[in-house]
mmCIF file of the C-alpha atoms, coordinates in Angstrom:
data_MODEL
# 
_entry.id   MODEL 
# 
loop_
_atom_site.group_PDB 
_atom_site.id 
_atom_site.type_symbol 
_atom_site.label_atom_id 
_atom_site.label_alt_id 
_atom_site.label_comp_id 
_atom_site.label_asym_id 
_atom_site.label_entity_id 
_atom_site.label_seq_id 
_atom_site.pdbx_PDB_ins_code 
_atom_site.Cartn_x 
_atom_site.Cartn_y 
_atom_site.Cartn_z 
_atom_site.occupancy 
_atom_site.B_iso_or_equiv 
_atom_site.pdbx_formal_charge 
_atom_site.auth_seq_id 
_atom_site.auth_comp_id 
_atom_site.auth_asym_id 
_atom_site.auth_atom_id 
_atom_site.pdbx_PDB_model_num 
ATOM 1   C CA . MET A 1 1   ? -35.906 52.520 -102.368 1.00 0.00 ? 1   MET A CA 1 
ATOM 2   C CA . LYS A 1 2   ? -38.000 49.470 -101.269 1.00 0.00 ? 2   LYS A CA 1 
ATOM 3   C CA . GLN A 1 3   ? -40.149 49.900 -98.217  1.00 0.00 ? 3   GLN A CA 1 
ATOM 4   C CA . GLU A 1 4   ? -38.098 47.275 -96.383  1.00 0.00 ? 4   GLU A CA 1 
ATOM 5   C CA . GLU A 1 5   ? -34.977 49.153 -96.977  1.00 0.00 ? 5   GLU A CA 1 
ATOM 6   C CA . TYR A 1 6   ? -36.567 52.356 -95.727  1.00 0.00 ? 6   TYR A CA 1 
ATOM 7   C CA . LEU A 1 7   ? -37.585 50.591 -92.503  1.00 0.00 ? 7   LEU A CA 1 
ATOM 8   C CA . ARG A 1 8   ? -34.194 49.058 -92.259  1.00 0.00 ? 8   ARG A CA 1 
ATOM 9   C CA . LEU A 1 9   ? -32.071 52.233 -92.506  1.00 0.00 ? 9   LEU A CA 1 
ATOM 10  C CA . LEU A 1 10  ? -32.736 54.337 -89.414  1.00 0.00 ? 10  LEU A CA 1 
ATOM 11  C CA . PRO A 1 11  ? -33.506 58.046 -89.937  1.00 0.00 ? 11  PRO A CA 1 
ATOM 12  C CA . VAL A 1 12  ? -30.564 59.587 -88.210  1.00 0.00 ? 12  VAL A CA 1 
ATOM 13  C CA . GLU A 1 13  ? -28.491 62.587 -89.359  1.00 0.00 ? 13  GLU A CA 1 
ATOM 14  C CA . GLY A 1 14  ? -25.192 62.156 -87.527  1.00 0.00 ? 14  GLY A CA 1 
ATOM 15  C CA . ALA A 1 15  ? -24.340 58.497 -88.286  1.00 0.00 ? 15  ALA A CA 1 
ATOM 16  C CA . TYR A 1 16  ? -23.753 56.435 -91.390  1.00 0.00 ? 16  TYR A CA 1 
ATOM 17  C CA . ASN A 1 17  ? -24.970 52.835 -91.972  1.00 0.00 ? 17  ASN A CA 1 
ATOM 18  C CA . MET A 1 18  ? -27.255 52.625 -88.925  1.00 0.00 ? 18  MET A CA 1 
ATOM 19  C CA . ARG A 1 19  ? -29.799 49.912 -89.618  1.00 0.00 ? 19  ARG A CA 1 
ATOM 20  C CA . ASP A 1 20  ? -32.098 47.492 -88.127  1.00 0.00 ? 20  ASP A CA 1 
ATOM 21  C CA . LEU A 1 21  ? -31.371 43.743 -88.425  1.00 0.00 ? 21  LEU A CA 1 
ATOM 22  C CA . GLY A 1 22  ? -35.012 42.838 -88.113  1.00 0.00 ? 22  GLY A CA 1 
ATOM 23  C CA . GLY A 1 23  ? -37.338 41.242 -90.610  1.00 0.00 ? 23  GLY A CA 1 
ATOM 24  C CA . TYR A 1 24  ? -34.987 38.704 -92.288  1.00 0.00 ? 24  TYR A CA 1 
ATOM 25  C CA . PRO A 1 25  ? -36.324 35.191 -92.758  1.00 0.00 ? 25  PRO A CA 1 
ATOM 26  C CA . ALA A 1 26  ? -34.870 33.049 -90.051  1.00 0.00 ? 26  ALA A CA 1 
ATOM 27  C CA . ALA A 1 27  ? -34.930 29.431 -88.823  1.00 0.00 ? 27  ALA A CA 1 
ATOM 28  C CA . GLY A 1 28  ? -38.369 27.662 -88.389  1.00 0.00 ? 28  GLY A CA 1 
ATOM 29  C CA . HIS A 1 29  ? -40.176 29.784 -90.923  1.00 0.00 ? 29  HIS A CA 1 
ATOM 30  C CA . LYS A 1 30  ? -39.850 32.762 -88.543  1.00 0.00 ? 30  LYS A CA 1 
ATOM 31  C CA . HIS A 1 31  ? -38.216 36.193 -88.918  1.00 0.00 ? 31  HIS A CA 1 
ATOM 32  C CA . VAL A 1 32  ? -35.702 38.131 -86.905  1.00 0.00 ? 32  VAL A CA 1 
ATOM 33  C CA . LYS A 1 33  ? -37.376 40.542 -84.506  1.00 0.00 ? 33  LYS A CA 1 
ATOM 34  C CA . TRP A 1 34  ? -37.373 44.204 -85.452  1.00 0.00 ? 34  TRP A CA 1 
ATOM 35  C CA . LYS A 1 35  ? -36.071 46.923 -83.091  1.00 0.00 ? 35  LYS A CA 1 
ATOM 36  C CA . THR A 1 36  ? -33.912 44.456 -81.221  1.00 0.00 ? 36  THR A CA 1 
ATOM 37  C CA . PHE A 1 37  ? -30.422 44.607 -82.861  1.00 0.00 ? 37  PHE A CA 1 
ATOM 38  C CA . ILE A 1 38  ? -29.090 47.903 -84.555  1.00 0.00 ? 38  ILE A CA 1 
ATOM 39  C CA . ARG A 1 39  ? -25.763 47.894 -86.399  1.00 0.00 ? 39  ARG A CA 1 
ATOM 40  C CA . SER A 1 40  ? -23.998 51.133 -87.120  1.00 0.00 ? 40  SER A CA 1 
ATOM 41  C CA . GLY A 1 41  ? -20.927 53.126 -87.862  1.00 0.00 ? 41  GLY A CA 1 
ATOM 42  C CA . ASP A 1 42  ? -19.445 55.520 -85.299  1.00 0.00 ? 42  ASP A CA 1 
ATOM 43  C CA . LEU A 1 43  ? -21.727 57.539 -83.053  1.00 0.00 ? 43  LEU A CA 1 
ATOM 44  C CA . ASN A 1 44  ? -19.708 60.622 -82.194  1.00 0.00 ? 44  ASN A CA 1 
ATOM 45  C CA . LYS A 1 45  ? -21.647 62.929 -84.430  1.00 0.00 ? 45  LYS A CA 1 
ATOM 46  C CA . LEU A 1 46  ? -25.153 62.044 -83.426  1.00 0.00 ? 46  LEU A CA 1 
ATOM 47  C CA . THR A 1 47  ? -27.408 65.070 -83.088  1.00 0.00 ? 47  THR A CA 1 
ATOM 48  C CA . GLU A 1 48  ? -29.720 65.787 -80.173  1.00 0.00 ? 48  GLU A CA 1 
ATOM 49  C CA . SER A 1 49  ? -32.567 64.723 -82.418  1.00 0.00 ? 49  SER A CA 1 
ATOM 50  C CA . ASP A 1 50  ? -30.698 61.458 -83.210  1.00 0.00 ? 50  ASP A CA 1 
ATOM 51  C CA . LEU A 1 51  ? -30.248 60.757 -79.498  1.00 0.00 ? 51  LEU A CA 1 
ATOM 52  C CA . ALA A 1 52  ? -33.880 61.411 -78.826  1.00 0.00 ? 52  ALA A CA 1 
ATOM 53  C CA . TYR A 1 53  ? -34.866 59.105 -81.657  1.00 0.00 ? 53  TYR A CA 1 
ATOM 54  C CA . LEU A 1 54  ? -32.585 56.345 -80.426  1.00 0.00 ? 54  LEU A CA 1 
ATOM 55  C CA . ALA A 1 55  ? -33.899 56.756 -76.908  1.00 0.00 ? 55  ALA A CA 1 
ATOM 56  C CA . SER A 1 56  ? -37.443 56.267 -78.316  1.00 0.00 ? 56  SER A CA 1 
ATOM 57  C CA . LEU A 1 57  ? -36.234 52.866 -79.382  1.00 0.00 ? 57  LEU A CA 1 
ATOM 58  C CA . SER A 1 58  ? -35.279 52.104 -75.788  1.00 0.00 ? 58  SER A CA 1 
ATOM 59  C CA . ILE A 1 59  ? -31.671 51.212 -76.717  1.00 0.00 ? 59  ILE A CA 1 
ATOM 60  C CA . ARG A 1 60  ? -30.205 49.614 -73.577  1.00 0.00 ? 60  ARG A CA 1 
ATOM 61  C CA . THR A 1 61  ? -26.721 48.474 -74.624  1.00 0.00 ? 61  THR A CA 1 
ATOM 62  C CA . ASP A 1 62  ? -24.020 50.102 -76.852  1.00 0.00 ? 62  ASP A CA 1 
ATOM 63  C CA . ILE A 1 63  ? -21.306 47.652 -77.936  1.00 0.00 ? 63  ILE A CA 1 
ATOM 64  C CA . ASP A 1 64  ? -18.238 49.360 -79.372  1.00 0.00 ? 64  ASP A CA 1 
ATOM 65  C CA . PHE A 1 65  ? -15.911 47.351 -81.509  1.00 0.00 ? 65  PHE A CA 1 
ATOM 66  C CA . ARG A 1 66  ? -13.469 50.145 -82.205  1.00 0.00 ? 66  ARG A CA 1 
ATOM 67  C CA . SER A 1 67  ? -9.788  50.424 -81.107  1.00 0.00 ? 67  SER A CA 1 
ATOM 68  C CA . ILE A 1 68  ? -8.676  52.289 -78.115  1.00 0.00 ? 68  ILE A CA 1 
ATOM 69  C CA . GLN A 1 69  ? -7.364  55.082 -80.412  1.00 0.00 ? 69  GLN A CA 1 
ATOM 70  C CA . GLU A 1 70  ? -10.590 55.354 -82.385  1.00 0.00 ? 70  GLU A CA 1 
ATOM 71  C CA . LYS A 1 71  ? -12.538 55.740 -79.167  1.00 0.00 ? 71  LYS A CA 1 
ATOM 72  C CA . LYS A 1 72  ? -10.268 58.426 -77.919  1.00 0.00 ? 72  LYS A CA 1 
ATOM 73  C CA . VAL A 1 73  ? -10.512 60.440 -81.063  1.00 0.00 ? 73  VAL A CA 1 
ATOM 74  C CA . ALA A 1 74  ? -14.245 60.023 -81.542  1.00 0.00 ? 74  ALA A CA 1 
ATOM 75  C CA . ALA A 1 75  ? -15.990 59.029 -78.257  1.00 0.00 ? 75  ALA A CA 1 
ATOM 76  C CA . ASP A 1 76  ? -19.656 57.825 -78.664  1.00 0.00 ? 76  ASP A CA 1 
ATOM 77  C CA . ARG A 1 77  ? -22.599 60.028 -78.039  1.00 0.00 ? 77  ARG A CA 1 
ATOM 78  C CA . ILE A 1 78  ? -24.921 57.773 -76.155  1.00 0.00 ? 78  ILE A CA 1 
ATOM 79  C CA . PRO A 1 79  ? -28.773 57.779 -75.920  1.00 0.00 ? 79  PRO A CA 1 
ATOM 80  C CA . ALA A 1 80  ? -30.184 58.474 -72.451  1.00 0.00 ? 80  ALA A CA 1 
ATOM 81  C CA . THR A 1 81  ? -31.794 54.975 -72.368  1.00 0.00 ? 81  THR A CA 1 
ATOM 82  C CA . VAL A 1 82  ? -28.459 53.224 -72.582  1.00 0.00 ? 82  VAL A CA 1 
ATOM 83  C CA . THR A 1 83  ? -27.507 51.543 -69.342  1.00 0.00 ? 83  THR A CA 1 
ATOM 84  C CA . GLN A 1 84  ? -24.365 49.737 -70.574  1.00 0.00 ? 84  GLN A CA 1 
ATOM 85  C CA . TYR A 1 85  ? -21.576 50.985 -72.769  1.00 0.00 ? 85  TYR A CA 1 
ATOM 86  C CA . ILE A 1 86  ? -19.431 47.973 -73.445  1.00 0.00 ? 86  ILE A CA 1 
ATOM 87  C CA . PRO A 1 87  ? -16.078 48.373 -75.344  1.00 0.00 ? 87  PRO A CA 1 
ATOM 88  C CA . LEU A 1 88  ? -14.964 45.223 -77.138  1.00 0.00 ? 88  LEU A CA 1 
ATOM 89  C CA . SER A 1 89  ? -12.026 46.400 -79.145  1.00 0.00 ? 89  SER A CA 1 
ATOM 90  C CA . ILE A 1 90  ? -10.933 44.727 -82.327  1.00 0.00 ? 90  ILE A CA 1 
ATOM 91  C CA . GLU A 1 91  ? -7.936  46.389 -83.732  1.00 0.00 ? 91  GLU A CA 1 
ATOM 92  C CA . ALA A 1 92  ? -8.086  45.130 -87.347  1.00 0.00 ? 92  ALA A CA 1 
ATOM 93  C CA . GLY A 1 93  ? -9.898  47.481 -89.709  1.00 0.00 ? 93  GLY A CA 1 
ATOM 94  C CA . ASP A 1 94  ? -8.895  50.707 -88.025  1.00 0.00 ? 94  ASP A CA 1 
ATOM 95  C CA . MET A 1 95  ? -9.571  53.387 -90.578  1.00 0.00 ? 95  MET A CA 1 
ATOM 96  C CA . THR A 1 96  ? -7.596  55.920 -88.628  1.00 0.00 ? 96  THR A CA 1 
ATOM 97  C CA . ASP A 1 97  ? -4.308  54.155 -89.503  1.00 0.00 ? 97  ASP A CA 1 
ATOM 98  C CA . MET A 1 98  ? -3.832  53.373 -93.166  1.00 0.00 ? 98  MET A CA 1 
ATOM 99  C CA . ALA A 1 99  ? -0.098  53.867 -93.531  1.00 0.00 ? 99  ALA A CA 1 
ATOM 100 C CA . HIS A 1 100 ? 0.681   50.218 -93.091  1.00 0.00 ? 100 HIS A CA 1 
ATOM 101 C CA . PHE A 1 101 ? -1.344  49.065 -96.073  1.00 0.00 ? 101 PHE A CA 1 
ATOM 102 C CA . ASN A 1 102 ? 0.201   47.829 -99.325  1.00 0.00 ? 102 ASN A CA 1 
ATOM 103 C CA . LEU A 1 103 ? -1.783  50.191 -101.650 1.00 0.00 ? 103 LEU A CA 1 
ATOM 104 C CA . ASN A 1 104 ? -1.254  47.914 -104.606 1.00 0.00 ? 104 ASN A CA 1 
ATOM 105 C CA . ASN A 1 105 ? -3.238  45.064 -103.187 1.00 0.00 ? 105 ASN A CA 1 
ATOM 106 C CA . ILE A 1 106 ? -5.749  46.453 -100.687 1.00 0.00 ? 106 ILE A CA 1 
ATOM 107 C CA . PRO A 1 107 ? -8.700  44.114 -101.595 1.00 0.00 ? 107 PRO A CA 1 
ATOM 108 C CA . LYS A 1 108 ? -6.487  41.029 -101.004 1.00 0.00 ? 108 LYS A CA 1 
ATOM 109 C CA . ILE A 1 109 ? -5.220  42.486 -97.638  1.00 0.00 ? 109 ILE A CA 1 
ATOM 110 C CA . LEU A 1 110 ? -8.860  43.082 -96.590  1.00 0.00 ? 110 LEU A CA 1 
ATOM 111 C CA . GLU A 1 111 ? -9.714  39.478 -97.319  1.00 0.00 ? 111 GLU A CA 1 
ATOM 112 C CA . GLN A 1 112 ? -6.794  38.472 -95.105  1.00 0.00 ? 112 GLN A CA 1 
ATOM 113 C CA . ALA A 1 113 ? -7.858  40.835 -92.484  1.00 0.00 ? 113 ALA A CA 1 
ATOM 114 C CA . TYR A 1 114 ? -11.356 39.181 -92.296  1.00 0.00 ? 114 TYR A CA 1 
ATOM 115 C CA . VAL A 1 115 ? -9.678  35.877 -91.970  1.00 0.00 ? 115 VAL A CA 1 
ATOM 116 C CA . TYR A 1 116 ? -7.459  37.297 -89.169  1.00 0.00 ? 116 TYR A CA 1 
ATOM 117 C CA . ILE A 1 117 ? -10.538 38.563 -87.347  1.00 0.00 ? 117 ILE A CA 1 
ATOM 118 C CA . ILE A 1 118 ? -12.234 35.114 -87.497  1.00 0.00 ? 118 ILE A CA 1 
ATOM 119 C CA . GLN A 1 119 ? -9.101  33.434 -86.227  1.00 0.00 ? 119 GLN A CA 1 
ATOM 120 C CA . ASN A 1 120 ? -8.029  35.959 -83.556  1.00 0.00 ? 120 ASN A CA 1 
ATOM 121 C CA . ALA A 1 121 ? -11.072 37.886 -82.341  1.00 0.00 ? 121 ALA A CA 1 
ATOM 122 C CA . GLN A 1 122 ? -12.913 34.814 -81.086  1.00 0.00 ? 122 GLN A CA 1 
ATOM 123 C CA . ASP A 1 123 ? -12.765 36.032 -77.471  1.00 0.00 ? 123 ASP A CA 1 
ATOM 124 C CA . THR A 1 124 ? -14.321 39.285 -78.362  1.00 0.00 ? 124 THR A CA 1 
ATOM 125 C CA . TYR A 1 125 ? -17.205 37.728 -80.369  1.00 0.00 ? 125 TYR A CA 1 
ATOM 126 C CA . ARG A 1 126 ? -17.653 35.098 -77.592  1.00 0.00 ? 126 ARG A CA 1 
ATOM 127 C CA . GLU A 1 127 ? -18.358 38.093 -75.226  1.00 0.00 ? 127 GLU A CA 1 
ATOM 128 C CA . PHE A 1 128 ? -20.604 39.623 -77.754  1.00 0.00 ? 128 PHE A CA 1 
ATOM 129 C CA . PHE A 1 129 ? -22.700 36.475 -77.859  1.00 0.00 ? 129 PHE A CA 1 
ATOM 130 C CA . ARG A 1 130 ? -22.779 36.252 -74.166  1.00 0.00 ? 130 ARG A CA 1 
ATOM 131 C CA . ILE A 1 131 ? -24.229 39.756 -73.990  1.00 0.00 ? 131 ILE A CA 1 
ATOM 132 C CA . VAL A 1 132 ? -26.823 39.230 -76.757  1.00 0.00 ? 132 VAL A CA 1 
ATOM 133 C CA . SER A 1 133 ? -27.848 35.932 -75.118  1.00 0.00 ? 133 SER A CA 1 
ATOM 134 C CA . GLU A 1 134 ? -29.448 37.899 -72.256  1.00 0.00 ? 134 GLU A CA 1 
ATOM 135 C CA . GLU A 1 135 ? -32.681 39.494 -73.362  1.00 0.00 ? 135 GLU A CA 1 
ATOM 136 C CA . ARG A 1 136 ? -32.362 42.205 -70.744  1.00 0.00 ? 136 ARG A CA 1 
ATOM 137 C CA . ASN A 1 137 ? -29.467 43.652 -72.751  1.00 0.00 ? 137 ASN A CA 1 
ATOM 138 C CA . THR A 1 138 ? -31.698 44.477 -75.699  1.00 0.00 ? 138 THR A CA 1 
ATOM 139 C CA . PRO A 1 139 ? -32.541 46.467 -77.682  1.00 0.00 ? 139 PRO A CA 1 
ATOM 140 C CA . LEU A 1 140 ? -28.792 46.512 -78.452  1.00 0.00 ? 140 LEU A CA 1 
ATOM 141 C CA . LEU A 1 141 ? -26.745 48.637 -80.777  1.00 0.00 ? 141 LEU A CA 1 
ATOM 142 C CA . PHE A 1 142 ? -23.297 47.478 -81.914  1.00 0.00 ? 142 PHE A CA 1 
ATOM 143 C CA . HIS A 1 143 ? -20.943 49.424 -84.035  1.00 0.00 ? 143 HIS A CA 1 
ATOM 144 C CA . CYS A 1 144 ? -17.363 50.128 -85.088  1.00 0.00 ? 144 CYS A CA 1 
ATOM 145 C CA . SER A 1 145 ? -16.122 53.126 -87.243  1.00 0.00 ? 145 SER A CA 1 
ATOM 146 C CA . ALA A 1 146 ? -17.728 52.465 -90.602  1.00 0.00 ? 146 ALA A CA 1 
ATOM 147 C CA . GLY A 1 147 ? -20.082 49.644 -89.398  1.00 0.00 ? 147 GLY A CA 1 
ATOM 148 C CA . LYS A 1 148 ? -18.907 47.402 -92.280  1.00 0.00 ? 148 LYS A CA 1 
ATOM 149 C CA . ASP A 1 149 ? -16.049 45.143 -91.223  1.00 0.00 ? 149 ASP A CA 1 
ATOM 150 C CA . ARG A 1 150 ? -15.901 44.356 -87.492  1.00 0.00 ? 150 ARG A CA 1 
ATOM 151 C CA . THR A 1 151 ? -19.618 45.120 -87.207  1.00 0.00 ? 151 THR A CA 1 
ATOM 152 C CA . GLY A 1 152 ? -20.251 43.334 -90.518  1.00 0.00 ? 152 GLY A CA 1 
ATOM 153 C CA . ILE A 1 153 ? -18.740 40.160 -89.170  1.00 0.00 ? 153 ILE A CA 1 
ATOM 154 C CA . ALA A 1 154 ? -20.710 40.519 -86.050  1.00 0.00 ? 154 ALA A CA 1 
ATOM 155 C CA . ALA A 1 155 ? -23.965 40.877 -87.853  1.00 0.00 ? 155 ALA A CA 1 
ATOM 156 C CA . ALA A 1 156 ? -23.241 37.957 -90.198  1.00 0.00 ? 156 ALA A CA 1 
ATOM 157 C CA . LEU A 1 157 ? -22.478 35.718 -87.177  1.00 0.00 ? 157 LEU A CA 1 
ATOM 158 C CA . LEU A 1 158 ? -25.614 36.908 -85.272  1.00 0.00 ? 158 LEU A CA 1 
ATOM 159 C CA . LEU A 1 159 ? -27.860 36.466 -88.306  1.00 0.00 ? 159 LEU A CA 1 
ATOM 160 C CA . GLY A 1 160 ? -26.295 33.092 -88.922  1.00 0.00 ? 160 GLY A CA 1 
ATOM 161 C CA . ALA A 1 161 ? -27.046 32.017 -85.385  1.00 0.00 ? 161 ALA A CA 1 
ATOM 162 C CA . LEU A 1 162 ? -30.658 33.019 -85.905  1.00 0.00 ? 162 LEU A CA 1 
ATOM 163 C CA . GLY A 1 163 ? -30.951 30.786 -88.979  1.00 0.00 ? 163 GLY A CA 1 
ATOM 164 C CA . VAL A 1 164 ? -30.717 33.528 -91.676  1.00 0.00 ? 164 VAL A CA 1 
ATOM 165 C CA . ASP A 1 165 ? -29.710 32.049 -95.019  1.00 0.00 ? 165 ASP A CA 1 
ATOM 166 C CA . ARG A 1 166 ? -26.069 32.904 -96.129  1.00 0.00 ? 166 ARG A CA 1 
ATOM 167 C CA . LYS A 1 167 ? -27.308 34.617 -99.257  1.00 0.00 ? 167 LYS A CA 1 
ATOM 168 C CA . VAL A 1 168 ? -29.458 36.844 -97.132  1.00 0.00 ? 168 VAL A CA 1 
ATOM 169 C CA . ILE A 1 169 ? -26.585 37.495 -94.757  1.00 0.00 ? 169 ILE A CA 1 
ATOM 170 C CA . MET A 1 170 ? -24.423 38.572 -97.670  1.00 0.00 ? 170 MET A CA 1 
ATOM 171 C CA . GLU A 1 171 ? -27.175 40.958 -99.028  1.00 0.00 ? 171 GLU A CA 1 
ATOM 172 C CA . ASP A 1 172 ? -27.252 42.575 -95.660  1.00 0.00 ? 172 ASP A CA 1 
ATOM 173 C CA . TYR A 1 173 ? -23.395 42.901 -95.514  1.00 0.00 ? 173 TYR A CA 1 
ATOM 174 C CA . MET A 1 174 ? -23.467 44.465 -98.943  1.00 0.00 ? 174 MET A CA 1 
ATOM 175 C CA . LEU A 1 175 ? -25.916 47.253 -97.856  1.00 0.00 ? 175 LEU A CA 1 
ATOM 176 C CA . SER A 1 176 ? -22.891 48.978 -96.388  1.00 0.00 ? 176 SER A CA 1 
ATOM 177 C CA . ALA A 1 177 ? -21.719 49.767 -99.939  1.00 0.00 ? 177 ALA A CA 1 
ATOM 178 C CA . GLU A 1 178 ? -24.873 51.842 -100.333 1.00 0.00 ? 178 GLU A CA 1 
ATOM 179 C CA . TYR A 1 179 ? -25.318 53.380 -96.871  1.00 0.00 ? 179 TYR A CA 1 
ATOM 180 C CA . LEU A 1 180 ? -21.708 54.495 -96.528  1.00 0.00 ? 180 LEU A CA 1 
ATOM 181 C CA . LYS A 1 181 ? -21.784 56.719 -99.671  1.00 0.00 ? 181 LYS A CA 1 
ATOM 182 C CA . GLY A 1 182 ? -20.403 60.170 -98.718  1.00 0.00 ? 182 GLY A CA 1 
ATOM 183 C CA . LYS A 1 183 ? -18.714 59.216 -95.435  1.00 0.00 ? 183 LYS A CA 1 
ATOM 184 C CA . TYR A 1 184 ? -15.265 58.991 -96.846  1.00 0.00 ? 184 TYR A CA 1 
ATOM 185 C CA . ASP A 1 185 ? -15.510 61.289 -99.825  1.00 0.00 ? 185 ASP A CA 1 
ATOM 186 C CA . ALA A 1 186 ? -12.814 63.705 -98.446  1.00 0.00 ? 186 ALA A CA 1 
ATOM 187 C CA . ILE A 1 187 ? -10.321 60.772 -98.021  1.00 0.00 ? 187 ILE A CA 1 
ATOM 188 C CA . VAL A 1 188 ? -10.993 59.268 -101.385 1.00 0.00 ? 188 VAL A CA 1 
ATOM 189 C CA . GLN A 1 189 ? -10.659 62.729 -103.157 1.00 0.00 ? 189 GLN A CA 1 
ATOM 190 C CA . ALA A 1 190 ? -7.317  63.236 -101.484 1.00 0.00 ? 190 ALA A CA 1 
ATOM 191 C CA . HIS A 1 191 ? -6.131  59.653 -101.829 1.00 0.00 ? 191 HIS A CA 1 
ATOM 192 C CA . PRO A 1 192 ? -8.057  57.699 -104.531 1.00 0.00 ? 192 PRO A CA 1 
ATOM 193 C CA . GLU A 1 193 ? -5.940  54.625 -103.772 1.00 0.00 ? 193 GLU A CA 1 
ATOM 194 C CA . PHE A 1 194 ? -7.733  54.242 -100.432 1.00 0.00 ? 194 PHE A CA 1 
ATOM 195 C CA . ALA A 1 195 ? -11.189 53.798 -102.105 1.00 0.00 ? 195 ALA A CA 1 
ATOM 196 C CA . PRO A 1 196 ? -11.241 49.994 -101.519 1.00 0.00 ? 196 PRO A CA 1 
ATOM 197 C CA . LEU A 1 197 ? -10.957 50.602 -97.847  1.00 0.00 ? 197 LEU A CA 1 
ATOM 198 C CA . THR A 1 198 ? -14.134 52.600 -97.720  1.00 0.00 ? 198 THR A CA 1 
ATOM 199 C CA . THR A 1 199 ? -16.634 50.063 -98.972  1.00 0.00 ? 199 THR A CA 1 
ATOM 200 C CA . VAL A 1 200 ? -17.364 46.335 -98.941  1.00 0.00 ? 200 VAL A CA 1 
ATOM 201 C CA . ARG A 1 201 ? -16.936 43.523 -101.344 1.00 0.00 ? 201 ARG A CA 1 
ATOM 202 C CA . LYS A 1 202 ? -18.515 40.077 -101.343 1.00 0.00 ? 202 LYS A CA 1 
ATOM 203 C CA . GLU A 1 203 ? -15.089 38.563 -101.439 1.00 0.00 ? 203 GLU A CA 1 
ATOM 204 C CA . TYR A 1 204 ? -14.264 39.904 -97.949  1.00 0.00 ? 204 TYR A CA 1 
ATOM 205 C CA . LEU A 1 205 ? -17.060 38.228 -96.085  1.00 0.00 ? 205 LEU A CA 1 
ATOM 206 C CA . GLU A 1 206 ? -16.691 35.220 -98.345  1.00 0.00 ? 206 GLU A CA 1 
ATOM 207 C CA . ALA A 1 207 ? -13.141 34.860 -97.108  1.00 0.00 ? 207 ALA A CA 1 
ATOM 208 C CA . ALA A 1 208 ? -14.366 34.822 -93.539  1.00 0.00 ? 208 ALA A CA 1 
ATOM 209 C CA . PHE A 1 209 ? -17.057 32.150 -94.334  1.00 0.00 ? 209 PHE A CA 1 
ATOM 210 C CA . GLN A 1 210 ? -14.432 30.069 -96.155  1.00 0.00 ? 210 GLN A CA 1 
ATOM 211 C CA . THR A 1 211 ? -12.267 29.980 -93.024  1.00 0.00 ? 211 THR A CA 1 
ATOM 212 C CA . ILE A 1 212 ? -15.132 29.112 -90.815  1.00 0.00 ? 212 ILE A CA 1 
ATOM 213 C CA . ASP A 1 213 ? -16.110 26.281 -93.151  1.00 0.00 ? 213 ASP A CA 1 
ATOM 214 C CA . SER A 1 214 ? -12.616 24.856 -93.737  1.00 0.00 ? 214 SER A CA 1 
ATOM 215 C CA . ASP A 1 215 ? -11.048 25.366 -90.243  1.00 0.00 ? 215 ASP A CA 1 
ATOM 216 C CA . TYR A 1 216 ? -14.088 25.019 -87.957  1.00 0.00 ? 216 TYR A CA 1 
ATOM 217 C CA . GLN A 1 217 ? -16.487 22.574 -89.839  1.00 0.00 ? 217 GLN A CA 1 
ATOM 218 C CA . GLY A 1 218 ? -19.064 25.226 -90.615  1.00 0.00 ? 218 GLY A CA 1 
ATOM 219 C CA . LEU A 1 219 ? -20.877 28.117 -89.198  1.00 0.00 ? 219 LEU A CA 1 
ATOM 220 C CA . GLU A 1 220 ? -22.975 26.261 -86.594  1.00 0.00 ? 220 GLU A CA 1 
ATOM 221 C CA . ASN A 1 221 ? -20.021 24.413 -85.168  1.00 0.00 ? 221 ASN A CA 1 
ATOM 222 C CA . PHE A 1 222 ? -17.980 27.669 -85.145  1.00 0.00 ? 222 PHE A CA 1 
ATOM 223 C CA . LEU A 1 223 ? -20.773 29.502 -83.303  1.00 0.00 ? 223 LEU A CA 1 
ATOM 224 C CA . ARG A 1 224 ? -21.226 26.725 -80.702  1.00 0.00 ? 224 ARG A CA 1 
ATOM 225 C CA . ASN A 1 225 ? -17.724 25.574 -80.090  1.00 0.00 ? 225 ASN A CA 1 
ATOM 226 C CA . GLN A 1 226 ? -15.576 28.663 -80.634  1.00 0.00 ? 226 GLN A CA 1 
ATOM 227 C CA . LEU A 1 227 ? -18.041 31.366 -79.559  1.00 0.00 ? 227 LEU A CA 1 
ATOM 228 C CA . GLY A 1 228 ? -20.105 29.572 -77.086  1.00 0.00 ? 228 GLY A CA 1 
ATOM 229 C CA . ALA A 1 229 ? -23.348 30.648 -78.702  1.00 0.00 ? 229 ALA A CA 1 
ATOM 230 C CA . ASP A 1 230 ? -26.539 29.103 -77.482  1.00 0.00 ? 230 ASP A CA 1 
ATOM 231 C CA . ILE A 1 231 ? -28.200 28.945 -80.848  1.00 0.00 ? 231 ILE A CA 1 
ATOM 232 C CA . ASP A 1 232 ? -31.503 27.421 -79.550  1.00 0.00 ? 232 ASP A CA 1 
ATOM 233 C CA . ARG A 1 233 ? -31.827 30.195 -76.920  1.00 0.00 ? 233 ARG A CA 1 
ATOM 234 C CA . LEU A 1 234 ? -31.040 32.950 -79.382  1.00 0.00 ? 234 LEU A CA 1 
ATOM 235 C CA . ARG A 1 235 ? -33.641 31.716 -81.934  1.00 0.00 ? 235 ARG A CA 1 
ATOM 236 C CA . ALA A 1 236 ? -36.244 31.407 -79.002  1.00 0.00 ? 236 ALA A CA 1 
ATOM 237 C CA . LEU A 1 237 ? -35.549 34.968 -77.913  1.00 0.00 ? 237 LEU A CA 1 
ATOM 238 C CA . TYR A 1 238 ? -35.044 36.859 -81.197  1.00 0.00 ? 238 TYR A CA 1 
ATOM 239 C CA . THR A 1 239 ? -37.188 35.286 -83.880  1.00 0.00 ? 239 THR A CA 1 
ATOM 240 C CA . GLU A 1 240 ? -40.935 35.368 -84.270  1.00 0.00 ? 240 GLU A CA 1 
# 
């Protein structure tokens, strides 16, 4: 494993796919600040040691993109330093309810789910950007159940706002395929047809970007006009 990957994946026992978004090349020949934005899967199995570690990072804000039902089944364990737990529910991508999927074409359905999120979760992501635009809310952790779809889109939008190249954004997104290994083994062993639901593919995020490019005249326009992102402020605060 590369040293950067080691620094990126946080050493916790009770959560999958928890990683730092720092270090990526950003606008103006700068880099995204480390220890500012943490993306993750669910937090309900964090150990006491994990909580102490996250408290040592001074995490202040926990943004939870999971559905109401997901939160009810698996409530977050929250570090002592967190002063704000903010539920921003996005229903699409709920791993607890797979019965409605057409099992013969899951990858295509997931592409459509990403498009749906881009088109229909704009109010949620607008609130996300309002929160991250205030430096007092950082260090900030944001998550869903697997930390790959709803969180993956949030991370892609945030990195895009900071001027990270789309190729690098995709590389960060695809790390979920590695860092989720093991999380859904029991589900896949019992129902192999669900395997595409448990990982990421480039086509999923590409579908989101294609919608942004075709329907909203590109990422920067989407961020500014649909999500109200103050790109200049975000880059001033979170790149160095």
